C-alpha positions as CSV (number, residue, x, y, z in Angstrom):
1,M,-24.5,20.0,24.2
2,P,-22.6,22.8,22.8
3,E,-22.7,23.7,19.3
4,I,-20.1,21.8,16.8
5,P,-17.8,24.8,15.9
6,F,-16.8,23.1,12.3
7,T,-18.1,21.3,9.3
8,L,-17.1,18.3,7.5
9,D,-16.5,20.4,4.6
10,Q,-14.1,22.6,6.5
11,L,-12.4,19.5,7.9
12,R,-12.1,18.1,4.3
13,I,-10.4,21.6,3.4
14,L,-8.0,20.8,6.0
15,K,-7.1,17.6,5.2
16,A,-6.6,18.7,1.6
17,I,-4.4,21.6,2.4
18,A,-2.1,19.0,4.7
19,T,-2.1,16.6,1.7
20,E,-1.6,18.9,-1.0
21,G,0.8,21.1,0.7
22,S,-0.8,24.5,-0.3
23,F,-4.1,26.5,-0.4
24,K,-3.8,26.6,-4.1
25,R,-3.4,23.0,-4.6
26,A,-5.9,21.8,-1.9
27,A,-8.7,24.1,-4.1
28,D,-7.6,22.4,-7.1
29,S,-7.8,18.8,-5.8
30,L,-11.4,20.0,-4.3
31,Y,-12.5,21.9,-7.6
32,V,-13.1,25.1,-5.9
33,S,-11.5,28.6,-6.1
34,Q,-8.6,29.4,-4.0
35,P,-10.4,32.5,-2.1
36,A,-13.3,29.9,-1.2
37,V,-10.5,27.9,0.6
38,S,-9.0,30.8,2.3
39,L,-12.5,31.9,3.4
40,Q,-13.4,28.4,5.0
41,V,-10.1,28.4,7.0
42,Q,-10.7,32.0,8.2
43,N,-14.3,31.1,9.2
44,L,-13.1,27.5,11.0
45,E,-10.4,29.8,12.9
46,R,-13.2,32.3,13.9
47,Q,-15.5,29.5,15.2
48,M,-12.8,27.4,16.9
49,D,-11.2,30.9,18.3
50,V,-7.5,29.5,17.8
51,P,-5.1,30.1,14.9
52,L,-4.6,27.3,12.8
53,F,-1.9,28.5,10.7
54,D,1.2,30.7,11.3
55,R,1.0,33.2,8.7
56,G,4.0,35.0,9.5
57,G,6.4,33.9,6.7
58,R,5.7,33.5,3.0
59,R,4.5,29.9,3.7
60,A,1.8,29.4,6.3
61,Q,2.8,26.6,8.4
62,M,0.5,24.7,10.6
63,T,0.4,25.5,14.2
64,E,0.1,23.0,17.1
65,A,-3.9,23.5,17.2
66,G,-4.2,23.1,13.5
67,H,-2.0,19.6,14.1
68,L,-4.6,18.6,16.5
69,L,-7.7,19.4,14.5
70,L,-6.3,17.7,11.5
71,N,-5.6,14.6,13.6
72,Y,-9.0,14.1,15.0
73,G,-10.4,15.6,11.7
74,E,-9.1,12.7,9.5
75,K,-10.8,10.4,12.4
76,I,-14.0,12.1,11.8
77,L,-14.0,11.7,8.1
78,S,-12.7,8.2,8.2
79,L,-15.8,7.2,10.3
80,C,-18.0,9.2,8.1
81,Q,-16.8,7.1,5.2
82,E,-17.1,3.8,7.0
83,T,-20.8,4.8,8.0
84,C,-21.5,5.3,4.3
85,R,-20.1,2.1,3.3
86,A,-22.0,0.2,6.2
87,I,-25.5,2.0,5.3
88,E,-24.8,1.1,1.4
89,D,-24.1,-2.4,2.4
90,L,-27.3,-2.8,4.5
91,Q,-29.2,-1.6,1.6
92,N,-27.7,-3.7,-0.9
93,L,-26.1,-6.8,0.5
94,Q,-25.5,-8.3,-2.9
95,G,-23.4,-5.4,-3.9
96,G,-21.3,-3.1,-2.1
97,T,-17.6,-1.7,-2.6
98,L,-14.4,-3.7,-1.5
99,I,-11.2,-1.7,-1.3
100,V,-8.1,-3.7,-1.3
101,G,-4.5,-2.6,-0.9
102,A,-1.1,-4.0,-2.0
103,S,2.3,-3.6,-2.2
104,Q,4.1,-2.8,-5.3
105,T,4.9,-6.3,-6.5
106,T,1.7,-8.1,-5.1
107,G,-0.6,-5.2,-6.5
108,T,0.9,-5.3,-9.8
109,Y,1.2,-9.1,-10.6
110,L,-0.9,-11.0,-8.0
111,L,-4.0,-9.1,-6.9
112,P,-5.3,-8.3,-10.7
113,R,-5.5,-12.1,-11.3
114,M,-7.1,-12.7,-7.5
115,I,-9.5,-9.7,-8.1
116,G,-10.6,-11.0,-11.5
117,Q,-11.2,-14.8,-10.0
118,F,-13.5,-12.9,-7.1
119,R,-15.5,-10.7,-9.6
120,K,-16.4,-13.7,-11.6
121,R,-18.3,-15.0,-8.5
122,Y,-19.4,-11.5,-7.3
123,P,-20.0,-9.6,-10.4
124,D,-22.0,-6.9,-8.5
125,V,-19.2,-6.0,-6.2
126,S,-17.2,-3.0,-7.0
127,V,-13.7,-3.2,-6.3
128,Q,-11.0,-1.0,-5.9
129,L,-7.3,-1.8,-5.8
130,Q,-4.8,0.6,-4.3
131,V,-1.0,0.1,-4.6
132,H,1.7,1.6,-2.4
133,S,4.7,0.6,-0.6
134,T,4.2,-1.8,2.4
135,R,4.2,1.0,4.9
136,R,1.6,3.3,3.4
137,T,-0.7,0.2,2.6
138,S,0.0,-0.9,6.4
139,W,-1.3,2.5,7.5
140,S,-4.2,2.6,5.2
141,V,-5.5,-0.6,6.4
142,A,-5.0,0.7,10.2
143,N,-6.7,3.9,9.5
144,G,-9.9,2.2,7.8
145,H,-9.0,3.5,4.2
146,V,-8.8,0.0,2.9
147,D,-10.6,-3.3,4.0
148,L,-7.6,-5.6,3.7
149,A,-3.9,-5.9,2.1
150,I,-1.6,-8.5,0.7
151,I,1.9,-7.1,1.5
152,G,5.3,-8.4,0.9
153,G,7.4,-6.6,3.2
154,E,7.3,-5.9,7.3
155,V,4.5,-4.2,8.8
156,P,5.5,-1.0,10.5
157,A,6.6,-2.2,14.4
158,E,3.9,0.5,15.7
159,L,1.3,-1.4,13.9
160,Q,1.7,-4.8,14.5
161,D,-0.2,-4.8,17.6
162,T,-3.1,-3.1,16.1
163,L,-3.5,-5.3,12.9
164,H,-4.0,-8.9,12.3
165,I,-1.1,-10.4,10.2
166,R,-1.4,-13.9,8.7
167,S,1.0,-15.4,6.3
168,Y,-0.8,-16.1,3.0
169,A,1.7,-17.7,0.5
170,E,5.3,-17.9,-0.2
171,D,6.8,-15.8,-3.3
172,E,9.9,-17.1,-4.7
173,L,12.5,-14.7,-6.1
174,A,13.7,-16.3,-9.0
175,L,17.2,-15.5,-10.9
176,V,16.6,-14.6,-14.2
177,L,19.2,-14.5,-17.3
178,P,19.0,-13.4,-21.0
179,V,18.4,-16.5,-22.9
180,A,21.7,-15.9,-24.8
181,H,23.9,-15.8,-21.8
182,A,26.4,-18.5,-21.4
183,L,24.8,-19.9,-18.2
184,A,21.3,-20.2,-20.1
185,Q,22.7,-23.6,-21.4
186,V,22.5,-25.1,-17.9
187,D,19.5,-25.5,-15.4
188,T,21.4,-25.4,-12.2
189,I,24.2,-22.9,-11.3
190,Q,26.5,-22.8,-8.0
191,R,26.2,-19.9,-5.5
192,E,29.4,-18.6,-6.0
193,D,28.4,-18.2,-9.9
194,L,26.2,-15.2,-8.6
195,Y,29.0,-13.0,-7.8
196,K,30.6,-13.5,-11.2
197,L,27.2,-12.1,-12.7
198,S,26.4,-8.5,-13.8
199,F,23.1,-7.7,-12.1
200,I,20.2,-5.2,-12.7
201,A,18.6,-4.3,-9.6
202,L,16.0,-1.6,-8.2
203,D,17.0,1.7,-6.8
204,S,19.2,0.9,-3.3
205,Q,16.7,3.0,-1.6
206,S,13.6,1.5,-2.8
207,T,11.6,-0.8,-0.2
208,I,11.4,-3.7,-2.6
209,R,15.2,-3.4,-3.0
210,K,15.7,-3.6,0.7
211,V,13.1,-6.6,1.0
212,I,15.0,-8.4,-1.7
213,D,18.4,-8.0,0.0
214,Q,17.0,-9.2,3.2
215,V,15.7,-12.3,1.5
216,L,19.1,-13.0,-0.2
217,T,20.9,-12.4,2.8
218,R,18.8,-15.1,4.6
219,A,19.4,-17.3,1.8
220,A,23.1,-17.1,2.7
221,I,23.9,-14.9,-0.5
222,D,25.7,-11.8,0.3
223,P,24.1,-8.8,-1.8
224,K,26.9,-6.8,-1.0
225,R,29.1,-9.1,-3.3
226,L,26.8,-9.0,-6.3
227,K,28.0,-6.9,-9.0
228,I,25.4,-4.2,-9.6
229,E,26.0,-2.7,-13.1
230,M,22.2,-1.0,-13.5
231,E,19.7,0.3,-11.2
232,L,16.4,1.0,-12.8
233,N,13.2,2.4,-11.2
234,S,10.6,-0.5,-11.9
235,I,10.4,-4.2,-12.3
236,E,9.1,-4.2,-16.0
237,A,12.2,-2.2,-16.7
238,I,14.2,-4.9,-15.1
239,K,12.9,-7.6,-17.2
240,N,13.1,-5.5,-20.3
241,A,16.7,-4.9,-19.4
242,V,17.6,-8.7,-18.9
243,Q,15.7,-9.7,-22.1
244,S,18.0,-7.1,-23.6
245,G,21.0,-9.0,-22.4
246,L,22.2,-6.3,-20.0
247,G,22.4,-8.7,-17.0
248,A,20.7,-11.0,-14.6
249,A,18.3,-10.1,-12.1
250,F,16.3,-11.5,-9.1
251,V,12.4,-10.9,-9.6
252,S,9.2,-12.3,-8.2
253,I,8.2,-15.5,-10.0
254,S,4.7,-14.0,-10.3
255,A,6.3,-11.3,-12.3
256,I,7.9,-13.5,-14.8
257,E,5.5,-16.3,-15.8
258,K,4.6,-14.8,-19.1
259,E,8.3,-14.3,-19.8
260,L,9.1,-17.9,-19.0
261,Q,6.1,-19.5,-20.8
262,M,7.4,-17.4,-23.9
263,N,11.0,-18.4,-23.6
264,V,12.4,-15.1,-23.6
265,L,14.2,-15.4,-20.0
266,H,16.0,-18.3,-18.5
267,R,15.6,-19.2,-15.1
268,P,18.3,-21.4,-13.6
269,T,18.3,-22.8,-10.0
270,I,20.7,-22.2,-7.6
271,E,22.3,-25.4,-6.1
272,G,21.2,-25.8,-2.6
273,V,19.5,-22.5,-2.6
274,L,15.7,-21.3,-2.6
275,V,15.2,-17.8,-2.4
276,K,11.6,-16.9,-0.9
277,R,9.9,-14.6,1.0
278,N,6.3,-14.7,3.0
279,L,3.3,-12.7,1.8
280,S,1.1,-11.5,4.3
281,V,-2.7,-10.6,4.4
282,I,-3.2,-7.7,6.9
283,I,-6.6,-6.6,8.5
284,N,-7.9,-4.2,11.0
285,P,-9.9,-6.3,13.2
286,N,-11.5,-3.3,15.1
287,R,-12.7,-1.6,11.9
288,Y,-16.2,-2.2,10.0
289,R,-15.9,-4.9,7.7
290,S,-18.5,-5.3,4.7
291,K,-20.1,-8.1,3.2
292,A,-18.1,-7.8,0.5
293,A,-14.9,-7.4,2.2
294,E,-16.1,-11.0,4.1
295,A,-16.7,-12.7,0.8
296,F,-13.1,-11.6,-0.3
297,V,-11.5,-12.6,2.9
298,Q,-13.3,-16.0,2.7
299,E,-11.8,-16.4,-0.8
300,I,-8.0,-15.8,0.2
301,L,-8.1,-17.0,3.9
302,P,-10.9,-18.6,5.3
303,E,-9.9,-18.8,8.7
304,F,-9.4,-15.1,9.1
305,S,-13.2,-15.1,9.3
306,T,-13.0,-16.7,12.7
307,Q,-11.1,-14.1,14.0
308,P,-13.1,-11.3,16.1
309,H,-14.1,-8.0,14.2
310,F,-16.9,-5.8,13.7
311,T,-19.7,-6.7,11.5
312,L,-22.8,-5.1,10.4
313,F,-24.8,-5.1,13.5
314,D,-21.9,-4.3,15.9
315,S,-21.3,-0.7,17.4
316,V,-18.5,1.1,16.1
317,P,-15.6,1.6,18.4
318,I,-14.8,5.0,19.6
319,D,-11.3,4.7,19.1
320,S,-10.9,4.6,15.3
321,G,-7.1,3.3,15.5
322,P,-3.7,4.9,14.9
323,T,-3.4,8.1,12.9
324,E,-0.2,8.2,10.6
325,P,1.8,11.5,10.8
326,T,0.9,13.9,8.0
327,P,3.7,15.7,6.6
328,V,2.4,19.4,5.9
329,A,4.2,22.0,4.1
330,S,1.2,24.5,3.8
331,N,1.8,27.5,1.9
332,S,-1.0,29.8,0.9
């Protein structure tokens, strides 16, 4: 067997350059000097006998060979992390680490409570929560960076055959009004009343806003007819704006439980309309699932445990799954 012409540290450096966008930021993220990063790249190119970066301009762009090595390198590093977790699980079946992914709303309002309840039963398990967009979270599950995730949006089409997707719960999108609003005196309003209100919404390009618009459309509410007077970049900002009397909004019921209990928001129902979306649990059946992950799955979705998957004593599949395209803007 020929000698392997690269080290794991060199692959980590290559990935850091791709992720951070430059040699300098990669060095900072790895807590090493920029000359050390440059030297390792030069050694790697000499060992591989191929240029990994095109240094013709001011910015060092990754070559085709560099992209190819990065693609396989990410899979190798992912399997190394998976191996360490499997060994840790074998040595400490009572503990271990659980990494849960979530889209923005579920990660902010739903998962912290679920993790809290889980930790009461399994106090020795270390739990990490990663909150990103539905797309990024789906790729993290596919690549084995997280054990499982709960999302509110659609899994990317290219991953739907890779992941197990199961409906978990329905999440109601509630209409909320300032308590001083004229319609706050009634419990039920008509659909046409919505088009007379001033609305506060998330940015039109945000993933959550697009999901909300899709859900409203399915409920026979035309989002284009809603008067959007203000766009903000967070659900918390929207709730505060509604409380301040600046307009109405559609927000997840899980995000306003405290405000409704405190009577600082009014939540009327819409005659004949119930606006809901599905929350889904996603798991990659071809990745190693730790004892801690098994326990969490049993807690939230017992039927998932009957699905085929790799357990502690199964062989690890050679195909480590799809690789998300990594944007690279590498400058030295």
